[in-house]
PyMOL Python script that loads the backbone (N, CA, C, O; Angstrom):
from pymol import cmd

cmd.read_pdbstr("""\
ATOM      1  N   MET A   1      40.046 167.001  18.372  1.00  0.00           N
ATOM      2  CA  MET A   1      40.477 165.798  19.051  1.00  0.00           C
ATOM      3  C   MET A   1      39.230 165.138  19.637  1.00  0.00           C
ATOM      4  O   MET A   1      38.395 165.800  20.253  1.00  0.00           O
ATOM      5  N   PHE A   2      39.116 163.836  19.440  1.00  0.00           N
ATOM      6  CA  PHE A   2      37.994 163.072  19.950  1.00  0.00           C
ATOM      7  C   PHE A   2      38.523 162.013  20.902  1.00  0.00           C
ATOM      8  O   PHE A   2      39.449 161.274  20.570  1.00  0.00           O
ATOM      9  N   LYS A   3      37.927 161.943  22.093  1.00  0.00           N
ATOM     10  CA  LYS A   3      38.403 161.033  23.131  1.00  0.00           C
ATOM     11  C   LYS A   3      37.268 160.169  23.662  1.00  0.00           C
ATOM     12  O   LYS A   3      36.092 160.524  23.584  1.00  0.00           O
ATOM     13  N   VAL A   4      37.663 159.025  24.203  1.00  0.00           N
ATOM     14  CA  VAL A   4      36.762 158.175  24.962  1.00  0.00           C
ATOM     15  C   VAL A   4      37.562 157.683  26.163  1.00  0.00           C
ATOM     16  O   VAL A   4      38.679 157.191  26.007  1.00  0.00           O
ATOM     17  N   GLY A   5      37.000 157.812  27.349  1.00  0.00           N
ATOM     18  CA  GLY A   5      37.709 157.393  28.551  1.00  0.00           C
ATOM     19  C   GLY A   5      39.037 158.093  28.733  1.00  0.00           C
ATOM     20  O   GLY A   5      39.963 157.525  29.312  1.00  0.00           O
ATOM     21  N   GLY A   6      39.146 159.322  28.247  1.00  0.00           N
ATOM     22  CA  GLY A   6      40.389 160.079  28.371  1.00  0.00           C
ATOM     23  C   GLY A   6      41.449 159.733  27.350  1.00  0.00           C
ATOM     24  O   GLY A   6      42.543 160.296  27.392  1.00  0.00           O
ATOM     25  N   LYS A   7      41.161 158.827  26.434  1.00  0.00           N
ATOM     26  CA  LYS A   7      42.120 158.404  25.400  1.00  0.00           C
ATOM     27  C   LYS A   7      41.658 158.878  24.026  1.00  0.00           C
ATOM     28  O   LYS A   7      40.468 158.838  23.711  1.00  0.00           O
ATOM     29  N   VAL A   8      42.602 159.321  23.224  1.00  0.00           N
ATOM     30  CA  VAL A   8      42.300 159.833  21.884  1.00  0.00           C
ATOM     31  C   VAL A   8      42.050 158.678  20.912  1.00  0.00           C
ATOM     32  O   VAL A   8      42.810 157.710  20.876  1.00  0.00           O
ATOM     33  N   TYR A   9      40.973 158.792  20.125  1.00  0.00           N
ATOM     34  CA  TYR A   9      40.732 157.817  19.063  1.00  0.00           C
ATOM     35  C   TYR A   9      40.655 158.475  17.683  1.00  0.00           C
ATOM     36  O   TYR A   9      40.660 157.780  16.667  1.00  0.00           O
ATOM     37  N   ALA A  10      40.585 159.813  17.641  1.00  0.00           N
ATOM     38  CA  ALA A  10      40.562 160.519  16.354  1.00  0.00           C
ATOM     39  C   ALA A  10      41.102 161.933  16.535  1.00  0.00           C
ATOM     40  O   ALA A  10      40.850 162.598  17.541  1.00  0.00           O
ATOM     41  N   LEU A  11      41.851 162.366  15.531  1.00  0.00           N
ATOM     42  CA  LEU A  11      42.389 163.728  15.493  1.00  0.00           C
ATOM     43  C   LEU A  11      42.058 164.317  14.131  1.00  0.00           C
ATOM     44  O   LEU A  11      42.229 163.661  13.104  1.00  0.00           O
ATOM     45  N   GLY A  12      41.589 165.546  14.126  1.00  0.00           N
ATOM     46  CA  GLY A  12      41.275 166.187  12.862  1.00  0.00           C
ATOM     47  C   GLY A  12      42.085 167.439  12.660  1.00  0.00           C
ATOM     48  O   GLY A  12      42.321 168.189  13.607  1.00  0.00           O
ATOM     49  N   ASP A  13      42.519 167.679  11.426  1.00  0.00           N
ATOM     50  CA  ASP A  13      43.218 168.905  11.067  1.00  0.00           C
ATOM     51  C   ASP A  13      42.236 169.761  10.277  1.00  0.00           C
ATOM     52  O   ASP A  13      42.032 169.554   9.080  1.00  0.00           O
ATOM     53  N   ILE A  14      41.632 170.724  10.964  1.00  0.00           N
ATOM     54  CA  ILE A  14      40.616 171.544  10.323  1.00  0.00           C
ATOM     55  C   ILE A  14      41.187 172.853   9.782  1.00  0.00           C
ATOM     56  O   ILE A  14      40.462 173.637   9.170  1.00  0.00           O
ATOM     57  N   MET A  15      42.458 173.092   9.999  1.00  0.00           N
ATOM     58  CA  MET A  15      43.072 174.358   9.580  1.00  0.00           C
ATOM     59  C   MET A  15      43.376 174.400   8.078  1.00  0.00           C
ATOM     60  O   MET A  15      43.274 175.459   7.457  1.00  0.00           O
ATOM     61  N   GLY A  16      43.731 173.312   7.519  1.00  0.00           N
ATOM     62  CA  GLY A  16      44.080 173.292   6.098  1.00  0.00           C
ATOM     63  C   GLY A  16      42.983 172.628   5.285  1.00  0.00           C
ATOM     64  O   GLY A  16      42.016 172.101   5.837  1.00  0.00           O
ATOM     65  N   GLY A  17      43.136 172.657   4.010  1.00  0.00           N
ATOM     66  CA  GLY A  17      42.188 171.962   3.153  1.00  0.00           C
ATOM     67  C   GLY A  17      42.949 170.995   2.275  1.00  0.00           C
ATOM     68  O   GLY A  17      44.063 171.329   1.871  1.00  0.00           O
ATOM     69  N   PRO A  18      42.457 169.873   1.962  1.00  0.00           N
ATOM     70  CA  PRO A  18      41.218 169.290   2.476  1.00  0.00           C
ATOM     71  C   PRO A  18      41.385 168.782   3.915  1.00  0.00           C
ATOM     72  O   PRO A  18      42.502 168.665   4.420  1.00  0.00           O
ATOM     73  N   LEU A  19      40.274 168.489   4.549  1.00  0.00           N
ATOM     74  CA  LEU A  19      40.258 167.997   5.925  1.00  0.00           C
ATOM     75  C   LEU A  19      41.044 166.694   6.017  1.00  0.00           C
ATOM     76  O   LEU A  19      40.952 165.837   5.138  1.00  0.00           O
ATOM     77  N   LYS A  20      41.822 166.555   7.096  1.00  0.00           N
ATOM     78  CA  LYS A  20      42.563 165.314   7.357  1.00  0.00           C
ATOM     79  C   LYS A  20      42.123 164.773   8.699  1.00  0.00           C
ATOM     80  O   LYS A  20      41.924 165.530   9.649  1.00  0.00           O
ATOM     81  N   LEU A  21      41.971 163.454   8.775  1.00  0.00           N
ATOM     82  CA  LEU A  21      41.504 162.786   9.977  1.00  0.00           C
ATOM     83  C   LEU A  21      42.446 161.627  10.285  1.00  0.00           C
ATOM     84  O   LEU A  21      42.656 160.748   9.449  1.00  0.00           O
ATOM     85  N   SER A  22      43.012 161.633  11.493  1.00  0.00           N
ATOM     86  CA  SER A  22      43.904 160.543  11.912  1.00  0.00           C
ATOM     87  C   SER A  22      43.141 159.615  12.838  1.00  0.00           C
ATOM     88  O   SER A  22      42.447 160.058  13.753  1.00  0.00           O
ATOM     89  N   LEU A  23      43.281 158.310  12.585  1.00  0.00           N
ATOM     90  CA  LEU A  23      42.548 157.287  13.327  1.00  0.00           C
ATOM     91  C   LEU A  23      43.474 156.150  13.727  1.00  0.00           C
ATOM     92  O   LEU A  23      44.465 155.873  13.051  1.00  0.00           O
ATOM     93  N   LYS A  24      43.144 155.500  14.823  1.00  0.00           N
ATOM     94  CA  LYS A  24      43.908 154.342  15.279  1.00  0.00           C
ATOM     95  C   LYS A  24      43.442 153.101  14.514  1.00  0.00           C
ATOM     96  O   LYS A  24      42.251 152.925  14.259  1.00  0.00           O
ATOM     97  N   VAL A  25      44.404 152.244  14.153  1.00  0.00           N
ATOM     98  CA  VAL A  25      44.084 150.996  13.444  1.00  0.00           C
ATOM     99  C   VAL A  25      45.007 149.884  13.935  1.00  0.00           C
ATOM    100  O   VAL A  25      46.047 150.141  14.541  1.00  0.00           O
ATOM    101  N   ARG A  26      44.609 148.659  13.665  1.00  0.00           N
ATOM    102  CA  ARG A  26      45.519 147.540  13.888  1.00  0.00           C
ATOM    103  C   ARG A  26      46.606 147.637  12.814  1.00  0.00           C
ATOM    104  O   ARG A  26      46.308 147.985  11.671  1.00  0.00           O
ATOM    105  N   PRO A  27      47.865 147.334  13.164  1.00  0.00           N
ATOM    106  CA  PRO A  27      48.973 147.518  12.207  1.00  0.00           C
ATOM    107  C   PRO A  27      48.748 146.853  10.845  1.00  0.00           C
ATOM    108  O   PRO A  27      49.030 147.459   9.811  1.00  0.00           O
ATOM    109  N   GLU A  28      48.250 145.633  10.833  1.00  0.00           N
ATOM    110  CA  GLU A  28      48.060 144.942   9.556  1.00  0.00           C
ATOM    111  C   GLU A  28      46.965 145.598   8.711  1.00  0.00           C
ATOM    112  O   GLU A  28      47.053 145.611   7.484  1.00  0.00           O
ATOM    113  N   ARG A  29      45.952 146.134   9.357  1.00  0.00           N
ATOM    114  CA  ARG A  29      44.872 146.834   8.646  1.00  0.00           C
ATOM    115  C   ARG A  29      45.404 148.141   8.054  1.00  0.00           C
ATOM    116  O   ARG A  29      45.043 148.519   6.939  1.00  0.00           O
ATOM    117  N   GLY A  30      46.255 148.819   8.804  1.00  0.00           N
ATOM    118  CA  GLY A  30      46.850 150.056   8.306  1.00  0.00           C
ATOM    119  C   GLY A  30      47.674 149.815   7.054  1.00  0.00           C
ATOM    120  O   GLY A  30      47.590 150.582   6.096  1.00  0.00           O
ATOM    121  N   ASP A  31      48.465 148.760   7.057  1.00  0.00           N
ATOM    122  CA  ASP A  31      49.274 148.416   5.880  1.00  0.00           C
ATOM    123  C   ASP A  31      48.376 148.172   4.673  1.00  0.00           C
ATOM    124  O   ASP A  31      48.656 148.650   3.574  1.00  0.00           O
ATOM    125  N   GLU A  32      47.301 147.427   4.886  1.00  0.00           N
ATOM    126  CA  GLU A  32      46.352 147.106   3.816  1.00  0.00           C
ATOM    127  C   GLU A  32      45.698 148.373   3.259  1.00  0.00           C
ATOM    128  O   GLU A  32      45.588 148.536   2.043  1.00  0.00           O
ATOM    129  N   LEU A  33      45.271 149.257   4.139  1.00  0.00           N
ATOM    130  CA  LEU A  33      44.599 150.483   3.720  1.00  0.00           C
ATOM    131  C   LEU A  33      45.537 151.425   2.972  1.00  0.00           C
ATOM    132  O   LEU A  33      45.152 152.018   1.965  1.00  0.00           O
ATOM    133  N   ARG A  34      46.761 151.563   3.462  1.00  0.00           N
ATOM    134  CA  ARG A  34      47.728 152.434   2.788  1.00  0.00           C
ATOM    135  C   ARG A  34      48.050 151.921   1.384  1.00  0.00           C
ATOM    136  O   ARG A  34      48.250 152.715   0.464  1.00  0.00           O
ATOM    137  N   ALA A  35      48.099 150.621   1.221  1.00  0.00           N
ATOM    138  CA  ALA A  35      48.391 150.037  -0.094  1.00  0.00           C
ATOM    139  C   ALA A  35      47.217 150.207  -1.064  1.00  0.00           C
ATOM    140  O   ALA A  35      47.421 150.311  -2.273  1.00  0.00           O
ATOM    141  N   ALA A  36      45.999 150.237  -0.537  1.00  0.00           N
ATOM    142  CA  ALA A  36      44.813 150.270  -1.388  1.00  0.00           C
ATOM    143  C   ALA A  36      44.308 151.673  -1.718  1.00  0.00           C
ATOM    144  O   ALA A  36      43.593 151.850  -2.704  1.00  0.00           O
ATOM    145  N   HIS A  37      44.669 152.674  -0.912  1.00  0.00           N
ATOM    146  CA  HIS A  37      44.091 154.013  -1.085  1.00  0.00           C
ATOM    147  C   HIS A  37      45.166 155.095  -1.005  1.00  0.00           C
ATOM    148  O   HIS A  37      45.884 155.193  -0.010  1.00  0.00           O
ATOM    149  N   ALA A  38      45.272 155.892  -2.040  1.00  0.00           N
ATOM    150  CA  ALA A  38      46.240 156.989  -2.057  1.00  0.00           C
ATOM    151  C   ALA A  38      45.919 158.051  -1.006  1.00  0.00           C
ATOM    152  O   ALA A  38      46.815 158.777  -0.575  1.00  0.00           O
ATOM    153  N   ALA A  39      44.663 158.151  -0.590  1.00  0.00           N
ATOM    154  CA  ALA A  39      44.240 159.163   0.386  1.00  0.00           C
ATOM    155  C   ALA A  39      44.454 158.706   1.826  1.00  0.00           C
ATOM    156  O   ALA A  39      44.057 159.403   2.759  1.00  0.00           O
ATOM    157  N   ILE A  40      45.076 157.546   2.015  1.00  0.00           N
ATOM    158  CA  ILE A  40      45.380 157.050   3.357  1.00  0.00           C
ATOM    159  C   ILE A  40      46.885 156.862   3.470  1.00  0.00           C
ATOM    160  O   ILE A  40      47.498 156.125   2.698  1.00  0.00           O
ATOM    161  N   VAL A  41      47.464 157.545   4.451  1.00  0.00           N
ATOM    162  CA  VAL A  41      48.908 157.475   4.684  1.00  0.00           C
ATOM    163  C   VAL A  41      49.156 157.178   6.160  1.00  0.00           C
ATOM    164  O   VAL A  41      48.225 157.146   6.963  1.00  0.00           O
ATOM    165  N   SER A  42      50.413 156.963   6.500  1.00  0.00           N
ATOM    166  CA  SER A  42      50.775 156.755   7.903  1.00  0.00           C
ATOM    167  C   SER A  42      50.410 157.990   8.709  1.00  0.00           C
ATOM    168  O   SER A  42      50.433 159.109   8.197  1.00  0.00           O
ATOM    169  N   GLY A  43      50.073 157.775   9.976  1.00  0.00           N
ATOM    170  CA  GLY A  43      49.682 158.871  10.850  1.00  0.00           C
ATOM    171  C   GLY A  43      50.759 159.936  10.945  1.00  0.00           C
ATOM    172  O   GLY A  43      51.911 159.629  11.249  1.00  0.00           O
ATOM    173  N   HIS A  44      50.398 161.172  10.690  1.00  0.00           N
ATOM    174  CA  HIS A  44      51.336 162.295  10.717  1.00  0.00           C
ATOM    175  C   HIS A  44      51.633 162.675  12.165  1.00  0.00           C
ATOM    176  O   HIS A  44      50.719 163.011  12.918  1.00  0.00           O
ATOM    177  N   HIS A  45      52.904 162.623  12.559  1.00  0.00           N
ATOM    178  CA  HIS A  45      53.357 162.931  13.921  1.00  0.00           C
ATOM    179  C   HIS A  45      52.764 161.981  14.959  1.00  0.00           C
ATOM    180  O   HIS A  45      52.615 162.348  16.125  1.00  0.00           O
ATOM    181  N   LEU A  46      52.429 160.777  14.546  1.00  0.00           N
ATOM    182  CA  LEU A  46      51.865 159.758  15.437  1.00  0.00           C
ATOM    183  C   LEU A  46      52.635 158.460  15.226  1.00  0.00           C
ATOM    184  O   LEU A  46      53.466 158.368  14.322  1.00  0.00           O
ATOM    185  N   ASN A  47      52.364 157.468  16.047  1.00  0.00           N
ATOM    186  CA  ASN A  47      52.975 156.155  15.865  1.00  0.00           C
ATOM    187  C   ASN A  47      52.485 155.608  14.526  1.00  0.00           C
ATOM    188  O   ASN A  47      51.330 155.203  14.400  1.00  0.00           O
ATOM    189  N   ARG A  48      53.351 155.597  13.546  1.00  0.00           N
ATOM    190  CA  ARG A  48      52.956 155.224  12.179  1.00  0.00           C
ATOM    191  C   ARG A  48      52.498 153.780  12.048  1.00  0.00           C
ATOM    192  O   ARG A  48      51.858 153.418  11.061  1.00  0.00           O
ATOM    193  N   ARG A  49      52.815 152.970  13.020  1.00  0.00           N
ATOM    194  CA  ARG A  49      52.391 151.570  12.999  1.00  0.00           C
ATOM    195  C   ARG A  49      50.928 151.426  13.417  1.00  0.00           C
ATOM    196  O   ARG A  49      50.240 150.514  12.959  1.00  0.00           O
ATOM    197  N   HIS A  50      50.454 152.314  14.277  1.00  0.00           N
ATOM    198  CA  HIS A  50      49.114 152.176  14.854  1.00  0.00           C
ATOM    199  C   HIS A  50      48.132 153.266  14.428  1.00  0.00           C
ATOM    200  O   HIS A  50      46.963 153.216  14.810  1.00  0.00           O
ATOM    201  N   TRP A  51      48.577 154.244  13.651  1.00  0.00           N
ATOM    202  CA  TRP A  51      47.712 155.342  13.240  1.00  0.00           C
ATOM    203  C   TRP A  51      47.808 155.569  11.738  1.00  0.00           C
ATOM    204  O   TRP A  51      48.867 155.406  11.132  1.00  0.00           O
ATOM    205  N   ILE A  52      46.676 155.949  11.153  1.00  0.00           N
ATOM    206  CA  ILE A  52      46.621 156.334   9.738  1.00  0.00           C
ATOM    207  C   ILE A  52      46.028 157.742   9.655  1.00  0.00           C
ATOM    208  O   ILE A  52      45.303 158.176  10.550  1.00  0.00           O
ATOM    209  N   THR A  53      46.343 158.438   8.580  1.00  0.00           N
ATOM    210  CA  THR A  53      45.734 159.735   8.324  1.00  0.00           C
ATOM    211  C   THR A  53      44.992 159.655   6.996  1.00  0.00           C
ATOM    212  O   THR A  53      45.559 159.291   5.966  1.00  0.00           O
ATOM    213  N   LEU A  54      43.714 160.004   7.047  1.00  0.00           N
ATOM    214  CA  LEU A  54      42.858 160.012   5.871  1.00  0.00           C
ATOM    215  C   LEU A  54      42.747 161.441   5.361  1.00  0.00           C
ATOM    216  O   LEU A  54      42.531 162.366   6.144  1.00  0.00           O
ATOM    217  N   THR A  55      42.890 161.625   4.070  1.00  0.00           N
ATOM    218  CA  THR A  55      42.622 162.916   3.447  1.00  0.00           C
ATOM    219  C   THR A  55      41.201 162.834   2.917  1.00  0.00           C
ATOM    220  O   THR A  55      40.905 162.055   2.011  1.00  0.00           O
ATOM    221  N   LEU A  56      40.334 163.643   3.488  1.00  0.00           N
ATOM    222  CA  LEU A  56      38.913 163.586   3.141  1.00  0.00           C
ATOM    223  C   LEU A  56      38.631 164.535   1.973  1.00  0.00           C
ATOM    224  O   LEU A  56      38.083 165.625   2.132  1.00  0.00           O
ATOM    225  N   ASP A  57      39.036 164.061   0.796  1.00  0.00           N
ATOM    226  CA  ASP A  57      38.906 164.850  -0.433  1.00  0.00           C
ATOM    227  C   ASP A  57      37.820 164.312  -1.357  1.00  0.00           C
ATOM    228  O   ASP A  57      37.711 164.734  -2.508  1.00  0.00           O
ATOM    229  N   GLY A  58      37.016 163.376  -0.848  1.00  0.00           N
ATOM    230  CA  GLY A  58      35.945 162.791  -1.646  1.00  0.00           C
ATOM    231  C   GLY A  58      36.330 161.497  -2.340  1.00  0.00           C
ATOM    232  O   GLY A  58      35.477 160.845  -2.943  1.00  0.00           O
ATOM    233  N   SER A  59      37.596 161.112  -2.268  1.00  0.00           N
ATOM    234  CA  SER A  59      38.037 159.897  -2.961  1.00  0.00           C
ATOM    235  C   SER A  59      37.779 158.624  -2.150  1.00  0.00           C
ATOM    236  O   SER A  59      37.780 157.529  -2.712  1.00  0.00           O
ATOM    237  N   LEU A  60      37.561 158.749  -0.855  1.00  0.00           N
ATOM    238  CA  LEU A  60      37.284 157.580  -0.014  1.00  0.00           C
ATOM    239  C   LEU A  60      35.780 157.434   0.166  1.00  0.00           C
ATOM    240  O   LEU A  60      35.085 158.425   0.392  1.00  0.00           O
ATOM    241  N   PRO A  61      35.270 156.206   0.069  1.00  0.00           N
ATOM    242  CA  PRO A  61      33.833 156.003   0.291  1.00  0.00           C
ATOM    243  C   PRO A  61      33.436 156.397   1.722  1.00  0.00           C
ATOM    244  O   PRO A  61      34.155 156.103   2.678  1.00  0.00           O
ATOM    245  N   ASP A  62      32.292 157.059   1.852  1.00  0.00           N
ATOM    246  CA  ASP A  62      31.803 157.466   3.165  1.00  0.00           C
ATOM    247  C   ASP A  62      31.666 156.270   4.105  1.00  0.00           C
ATOM    248  O   ASP A  62      31.919 156.387   5.305  1.00  0.00           O
ATOM    249  N   THR A  63      31.269 155.129   3.563  1.00  0.00           N
ATOM    250  CA  THR A  63      31.100 153.933   4.394  1.00  0.00           C
ATOM    251  C   THR A  63      32.435 153.483   4.982  1.00  0.00           C
ATOM    252  O   THR A  63      32.490 153.038   6.128  1.00  0.00           O
ATOM    253  N   LEU A  64      33.509 153.596   4.204  1.00  0.00           N
ATOM    254  CA  LEU A  64      34.837 153.229   4.693  1.00  0.00           C
ATOM    255  C   LEU A  64      35.275 154.183   5.804  1.00  0.00           C
ATOM    256  O   LEU A  64      35.784 153.740   6.834  1.00  0.00           O
ATOM    257  N   VAL A  65      35.084 155.466   5.607  1.00  0.00           N
ATOM    258  CA  VAL A  65      35.461 156.454   6.620  1.00  0.00           C
ATOM    259  C   VAL A  65      34.686 156.187   7.911  1.00  0.00           C
ATOM    260  O   VAL A  65      35.269 156.214   8.995  1.00  0.00           O
ATOM    261  N   GLY A  66      33.397 155.933   7.810  1.00  0.00           N
ATOM    262  CA  GLY A  66      32.578 155.631   8.982  1.00  0.00           C
ATOM    263  C   GLY A  66      33.026 154.365   9.683  1.00  0.00           C
ATOM    264  O   GLY A  66      33.076 154.313  10.912  1.00  0.00           O
ATOM    265  N   GLU A  67      33.349 153.350   8.912  1.00  0.00           N
ATOM    266  CA  GLU A  67      33.812 152.083   9.491  1.00  0.00           C
ATOM    267  C   GLU A  67      35.143 152.267  10.208  1.00  0.00           C
ATOM    268  O   GLU A  67      35.343 151.720  11.293  1.00  0.00           O
ATOM    269  N   LEU A  68      36.046 153.027   9.616  1.00  0.00           N
ATOM    270  CA  LEU A  68      37.354 153.259  10.233  1.00  0.00           C
ATOM    271  C   LEU A  68      37.229 154.085  11.508  1.00  0.00           C
ATOM    272  O   LEU A  68      37.954 153.840  12.472  1.00  0.00           O
ATOM    273  N   LEU A  69      36.329 155.053  11.529  1.00  0.00           N
ATOM    274  CA  LEU A  69      36.094 155.864  12.717  1.00  0.00           C
ATOM    275  C   LEU A  69      35.530 155.001  13.849  1.00  0.00           C
ATOM    276  O   LEU A  69      35.985 155.094  14.989  1.00  0.00           O
ATOM    277  N   ALA A  70      34.543 154.163  13.532  1.00  0.00           N
ATOM    278  CA  ALA A  70      33.958 153.271  14.535  1.00  0.00           C
ATOM    279  C   ALA A  70      34.986 152.257  15.032  1.00  0.00           C
ATOM    280  O   ALA A  70      35.021 151.938  16.220  1.00  0.00           O
ATOM    281  N   SER A  71      35.810 151.756  14.136  1.00  0.00           N
ATOM    282  CA  SER A  71      36.842 150.787  14.505  1.00  0.00           C
ATOM    283  C   SER A  71      37.893 151.413  15.416  1.00  0.00           C
ATOM    284  O   SER A  71      38.350 150.777  16.366  1.00  0.00           O
ATOM    285  N   SER A  72      38.277 152.655  15.131  1.00  0.00           N
ATOM    286  CA  SER A  72      39.236 153.359  15.967  1.00  0.00           C
ATOM    287  C   SER A  72      38.679 153.523  17.381  1.00  0.00           C
ATOM    288  O   SER A  72      39.377 153.284  18.366  1.00  0.00           O
ATOM    289  N   HIS A  73      37.428 153.930  17.465  1.00  0.00           N
ATOM    290  CA  HIS A  73      36.763 154.082  18.761  1.00  0.00           C
ATOM    291  C   HIS A  73      36.756 152.753  19.506  1.00  0.00           C
ATOM    292  O   HIS A  73      37.085 152.705  20.691  1.00  0.00           O
ATOM    293  N   ALA A  74      36.385 151.682  18.824  1.00  0.00           N
ATOM    294  CA  ALA A  74      36.314 150.350  19.447  1.00  0.00           C
ATOM    295  C   ALA A  74      37.684 149.877  19.932  1.00  0.00           C
ATOM    296  O   ALA A  74      37.782 149.271  20.999  1.00  0.00           O
ATOM    297  N   LEU A  75      38.739 150.145  19.167  1.00  0.00           N
ATOM    298  CA  LEU A  75      40.096 149.761  19.579  1.00  0.00           C
ATOM    299  C   LEU A  75      40.492 150.456  20.880  1.00  0.00           C
ATOM    300  O   LEU A  75      41.064 149.834  21.775  1.00  0.00           O
ATOM    301  N   VAL A  76      40.187 151.730  20.976  1.00  0.00           N
ATOM    302  CA  VAL A  76      40.547 152.479  22.174  1.00  0.00           C
ATOM    303  C   VAL A  76      39.711 152.024  23.363  1.00  0.00           C
ATOM    304  O   VAL A  76      40.240 151.863  24.464  1.00  0.00           O
ATOM    305  N   VAL A  77      38.427 151.816  23.159  1.00  0.00           N
ATOM    306  CA  VAL A  77      37.558 151.330  24.246  1.00  0.00           C
ATOM    307  C   VAL A  77      38.046 149.976  24.742  1.00  0.00           C
ATOM    308  O   VAL A  77      38.076 149.738  25.950  1.00  0.00           O
ATOM    309  N   ALA A  78      38.425 149.099  23.844  1.00  0.00           N
ATOM    310  CA  ALA A  78      38.907 147.761  24.228  1.00  0.00           C
ATOM    311  C   ALA A  78      40.177 147.840  25.065  1.00  0.00           C
ATOM    312  O   ALA A  78      40.446 146.947  25.868  1.00  0.00           O
ATOM    313  N   GLY A  79      40.953 148.893  24.884  1.00  0.00           N
ATOM    314  CA  GLY A  79      42.201 149.031  25.621  1.00  0.00           C
ATOM    315  C   GLY A  79      42.078 149.747  26.951  1.00  0.00           C
ATOM    316  O   GLY A  79      43.052 149.845  27.697  1.00  0.00           O
ATOM    317  N   LEU A  80      40.897 150.244  27.253  1.00  0.00           N
ATOM    318  CA  LEU A  80      40.698 150.944  28.520  1.00  0.00           C
ATOM    319  C   LEU A  80      40.757 149.968  29.684  1.00  0.00           C
ATOM    320  O   LEU A  80      40.302 148.830  29.570  1.00  0.00           O
ATOM    321  N   ILE A  81      41.308 150.405  30.783  1.00  0.00           N
ATOM    322  CA  ILE A  81      41.383 149.575  31.991  1.00  0.00           C
ATOM    323  C   ILE A  81      40.030 149.632  32.685  1.00  0.00           C
ATOM    324  O   ILE A  81      39.496 150.712  32.934  1.00  0.00           O
ATOM    325  N   ARG A  82      39.493 148.485  32.989  1.00  0.00           N
ATOM    326  CA  ARG A  82      38.204 148.420  33.662  1.00  0.00           C
ATOM    327  C   ARG A  82      38.386 148.437  35.171  1.00  0.00           C
ATOM    328  O   ARG A  82      39.368 147.919  35.703  1.00  0.00           O
ATOM    329  N   THR A  83      37.432 149.036  35.840  1.00  0.00           N
ATOM    330  CA  THR A  83      37.460 149.024  37.310  1.00  0.00           C
ATOM    331  C   THR A  83      37.003 147.652  37.784  1.00  0.00           C
ATOM    332  O   THR A  83      36.364 146.927  37.021  1.00  0.00           O
ATOM    333  N   PRO A  84      37.318 147.270  39.046  1.00  0.00           N
ATOM    334  CA  PRO A  84      36.916 145.949  39.543  1.00  0.00           C
ATOM    335  C   PRO A  84      35.403 145.678  39.421  1.00  0.00           C
ATOM    336  O   PRO A  84      35.009 144.542  39.156  1.00  0.00           O
ATOM    337  N   THR A  85      34.557 146.695  39.608  1.00  0.00           N
ATOM    338  CA  THR A  85      33.109 146.468  39.498  1.00  0.00           C
ATOM    339  C   THR A  85      32.669 146.227  38.069  1.00  0.00           C
ATOM    340  O   THR A  85      31.651 145.570  37.850  1.00  0.00           O
ATOM    341  N   GLU A  86      33.407 146.743  37.080  1.00  0.00           N
ATOM    342  CA  GLU A  86      33.057 146.535  35.682  1.00  0.00           C
ATOM    343  C   GLU A  86      33.446 145.153  35.185  1.00  0.00           C
ATOM    344  O   GLU A  86      32.961 144.726  34.137  1.00  0.00           O
ATOM    345  N   ARG A  87      34.289 144.454  35.890  1.00  0.00           N
ATOM    346  CA  ARG A  87      34.772 143.136  35.449  1.00  0.00           C
ATOM    347  C   ARG A  87      33.775 142.031  35.730  1.00  0.00           C
ATOM    348  O   ARG A  87      33.910 140.936  35.186  1.00  0.00           O
ATOM    349  N   CYS A  88      32.792 142.280  36.551  1.00  0.00           N
ATOM    350  CA  CYS A  88      31.809 141.267  36.938  1.00  0.00           C
ATOM    351  C   CYS A  88      30.908 140.879  35.798  1.00  0.00           C
ATOM    352  O   CYS A  88      30.027 140.035  35.966  1.00  0.00           O
TER     353      CYS A  88
END
""", "prot")
cmd.dss("prot")
cmd.show_as("cartoon", "prot")
cmd.util.cbc("prot")
cmd.orient("prot")
């Protein structure tokens, strides 16, 4: 489990093979990714509208996986509540 500001932005299933990684996405991006890649499905045991699960079996480009991981992190950071001093 990977967190920022106490909020989860990535979950990994390391017990089975191949490795699976769940990431937060904007709903429309998730729909697009699921339609384009067989290795991307709705988030398992997560809000299927906002999470996707990637099967890291070598079929997804490394650049796409990296971009999705960074995007998930950015989405969660953007949703964090800022303290009054951070708003200045």
